[in-house]
N, C-alpha and C positions, 0 to 999 in steps of 0.2 A: 511500574510493573515491568518485570523482566520478560525476556522472550519466552522462556519456558512457562512462566505463569500465564502469559497471554495465550499460549497454546492450550493449556489445560482449561482455561476459562470457557472455551467453546465446546467442552465435552470431549476432549481428546483430539485436537486438530492435527493436521499433517505436520505442523511446525515441530511438535515434540517428536513425531516419527522421523522427521528429517534430522533433527539434532541427535537422536539416538539411533539412527538407521545403521544397520550393519554395513560394513565395508572395510576397506583396508585400515581405516582409523575409526574409532568409536569415541564420541564426545558425550560428556555428561549432559543431562537434561537441564541442570541448573548452571548455566554458563553466565559469567560476568561479561561486561563490555570488553574488558581486556582479553578474555578468552576468545571472544568473537573476532576481535581485531587480529588475533594471532592465527586465525583459520586461513587455510589456502583459499584463493579467490574462487575456485570452483565450488567449494563448500559454502562460501558466503552467497554465491549466486543461487544455490539450491535453497538456502534459508530464505533469501529474498523472494524467490518464486513461491515458496510455501506461504509466506506472509501475504503477498499480493493475491494469491488464490483465496486465502482466507478472507481478505477484504472484499474481493470481487463477488463471491457467492451471495452475500446478503443484498448487494446492490442489484445483481441480476434477478433476484427473486422479487424485489420491490418494484412497484409500479409508480410512475410519476403521474401527478394529477394533470388533467387537461390544461389547466392554467399554466403549470410548469412547462408542459410540452409547447404550448403556444409561445411562451416567453423565449424558450430556447430556439424555436423555429424563427422567431422574429430577429433574435440576435445573430443567428447564422445568416439570415438573409441580409442583414445590415453589413456584415463582414463581406459577404459575396458581392454586394452592390457597391462596396467601397465607402459606405456611409459610416463605418466603424472599422476599427482594426484590432487584431489580437495583440496583446502585449505579453512579453516574456515575464514570468514570475519574478525573476531577479530585478527587473525594471520597476515593478510595482509593489513589492512586498513591504517596503518601508514607507509607503505613501498613505496607508489606511488610517493613520492617526492612532493606531493601537500601540501596544508595547513593542 
């Protein structure tokens, strides 16, 4: 799914507005990966912020179960107490046994 399609799927998200936002330059709503790579860094940042905002909203509205909260609290306490440590994603992404 392309960026513009992802933006429209949510009923007209900010992503399409950012891509087609008026300014010194106007970009088409149906952009290819190569089109996006060619954008100035500032515009890419605007697009990324719109994508993250789009991801964040559903998570902020959802509630976690008491069991999930308890598990997260236990894991945070283990890290705080030195019984566990946080690992960088790059260090663990190939160790899950998946593709």
